C-alpha positions as CSV (number, residue, x, y, z in Angstrom):
1,M,-14.3,-0.2,6.0
2,N,-16.8,-1.0,3.1
3,S,-14.3,0.4,0.5
4,I,-11.6,-1.9,1.7
5,D,-14.0,-4.9,1.6
6,L,-15.3,-4.0,-1.8
7,F,-11.7,-3.6,-3.0
8,V,-10.7,-7.1,-2.0
9,K,-14.0,-8.6,-3.5
10,N,-13.4,-6.8,-6.8
11,W,-9.6,-7.1,-7.2
12,G,-8.3,-9.8,-4.8
13,G,-6.6,-12.6,-6.7
14,K,-7.9,-16.1,-6.5
15,N,-5.0,-17.3,-4.1
16,A,-6.1,-17.7,-0.6
17,M,-5.2,-14.8,1.7
18,V,-4.3,-15.3,5.3
19,P,-5.1,-12.5,7.8
20,I,-2.1,-11.1,9.6
21,K,-2.1,-11.1,13.4
22,L,-2.3,-7.7,15.1
23,N,0.7,-8.5,17.2
24,D,2.8,-9.0,14.1
25,I,1.6,-5.5,12.7
26,E,2.5,-4.0,16.0
27,E,5.9,-5.5,15.9
28,V,6.6,-3.9,12.5
29,E,5.3,-0.5,13.9
30,S,7.8,-0.9,16.6
31,K,10.6,-1.5,14.2
32,L,9.6,1.4,12.1
33,N,8.9,3.6,15.1
34,A,5.7,4.6,13.5
35,Y,1.9,3.9,13.6
36,L,0.6,2.4,10.4
37,P,-3.0,3.8,9.5
38,D,-5.9,1.9,11.0
39,A,-7.5,1.4,7.4
40,Y,-4.3,-0.3,6.2
41,K,-4.2,-2.5,9.4
42,Y,-7.8,-3.4,8.9
43,L,-6.9,-4.8,5.3
44,L,-4.0,-6.7,6.7
45,S,-5.7,-8.1,9.8
46,T,-9.0,-9.0,7.9
47,Y,-7.7,-10.2,4.6
48,G,-3.8,-10.4,4.7
49,L,-1.6,-9.6,1.6
50,V,-3.7,-8.8,-1.4
51,H,-2.5,-9.7,-4.9
52,T,-4.4,-7.7,-7.6
53,P,-3.3,-9.0,-11.0
54,N,-6.5,-7.7,-12.8
55,V,-6.1,-4.1,-12.0
56,L,-3.5,-3.5,-14.7
57,T,-5.6,-5.3,-17.4
58,K,-8.6,-3.1,-16.4
59,I,-6.6,0.1,-16.4
60,C,-5.2,-0.7,-19.8
61,D,-8.6,-1.7,-21.2
62,L,-10.0,1.6,-20.1
63,G,-7.0,3.7,-21.0
64,V,-7.0,5.6,-17.7
65,D,-4.0,7.2,-16.2
66,V,-3.8,5.5,-12.9
67,S,-0.8,3.8,-11.3
68,E,-1.9,0.2,-10.7
69,V,-1.4,-1.7,-7.6
70,Q,-0.3,-5.3,-7.9
71,D,0.9,-6.6,-4.6
72,F,0.7,-5.5,-1.0
73,L,4.1,-6.2,0.6
74,S,4.8,-8.7,3.5
75,L,5.5,-7.1,6.8
76,D,9.2,-8.2,6.4
77,D,9.3,-6.3,3.1
78,V,7.7,-3.3,4.4
79,C,10.6,-2.9,6.8
80,S,13.3,-4.1,4.6
81,L,12.4,-2.5,1.2
82,S,11.6,0.9,2.8
83,K,15.4,0.9,3.9
84,L,16.6,-0.6,0.6
85,Y,14.7,1.8,-1.6
86,E,16.1,4.8,0.6
87,M,19.6,3.4,0.0
88,S,18.9,3.3,-3.8
89,G,17.7,6.8,-4.2
90,M,14.2,7.2,-2.7
91,P,13.7,10.3,-0.5
92,K,13.9,9.4,3.1
93,G,10.9,9.3,5.4
94,H,8.5,6.8,3.6
95,V,7.0,3.4,4.6
96,L,6.5,1.3,1.6
97,F,3.4,-0.9,1.6
98,A,2.5,-2.0,-2.0
99,S,4.1,-2.2,-5.6
100,D,3.1,-1.9,-9.0
101,C,4.3,-4.4,-11.8
102,K,7.3,-2.1,-12.7
103,G,9.0,-1.9,-9.3
104,N,7.4,1.4,-8.3
105,M,6.0,1.6,-4.8
106,F,3.0,3.1,-2.8
107,C,3.9,4.4,0.6
108,F,2.8,6.5,3.6
109,K,5.0,9.3,4.8
110,L,6.7,8.6,8.2
111,I,5.5,12.1,9.3
112,D,2.0,11.0,8.9
113,C,2.6,8.0,10.9
114,A,4.0,9.7,13.9
115,T,0.7,9.4,15.8
116,Q,-2.1,6.9,15.4
117,Q,-4.4,7.8,12.5
118,K,-7.5,6.2,11.1
119,D,-6.2,6.9,7.6
120,S,-3.3,8.6,5.9
121,P,-2.4,9.9,2.5
122,V,-0.9,7.6,-0.1
123,W,2.1,8.5,-2.0
124,F,3.7,7.0,-5.2
125,Y,7.4,6.4,-5.5
126,N,8.6,6.3,-9.2
127,H,12.0,4.5,-9.0
128,D,13.0,5.6,-12.5
129,M,12.6,9.3,-11.6
130,C,13.3,8.9,-7.9
131,T,10.2,11.1,-7.2
132,V,7.5,10.8,-4.7
133,I,4.0,12.3,-5.5
134,K,0.7,12.2,-3.5
135,V,-1.8,10.1,-5.3
136,S,-4.6,10.1,-2.7
137,N,-5.7,12.0,0.4
138,S,-6.3,8.6,2.2
139,F,-5.7,4.9,1.9
140,T,-9.4,4.3,1.8
141,E,-9.9,6.9,-0.9
142,W,-7.0,5.3,-2.9
143,L,-8.8,2.0,-2.9
144,E,-12.2,3.6,-3.7
145,G,-10.5,4.9,-6.9
146,F,-9.9,1.2,-8.0
147,N,-13.5,0.3,-7.0
148,E,-14.7,3.0,-9.4
149,L,-12.9,1.5,-12.5
């Protein structure tokens, strides 16, 4: 999980993060009727909710075409916003887990979460266009992209 640890070290905000108990994560999985990827659960259970305010600044400074992540969603928001975004036009079958600064979301596909996985592809929901596109083959690879900035 070195990529995840490095991501938090490089990009985690200065606010103290509180690790989330595995029982709480399992409760959300039960509500979603899905298994969240182990890599994502490692981030939550080791560090908690990561706020990354400096990613946008770095992306702008470098002029790279990458959708920045700003906040990882609370477990309550994972459930409620996944449903709310579907009701407002997002294609069905996604689990939101993080946002950018413009209201767009990063998510996993529910079909990828049907069985327990070490890692899963990351998708980006653009709320203005109501489109979902794949941005990475795995959660870990997605974080590695930010580590390379």
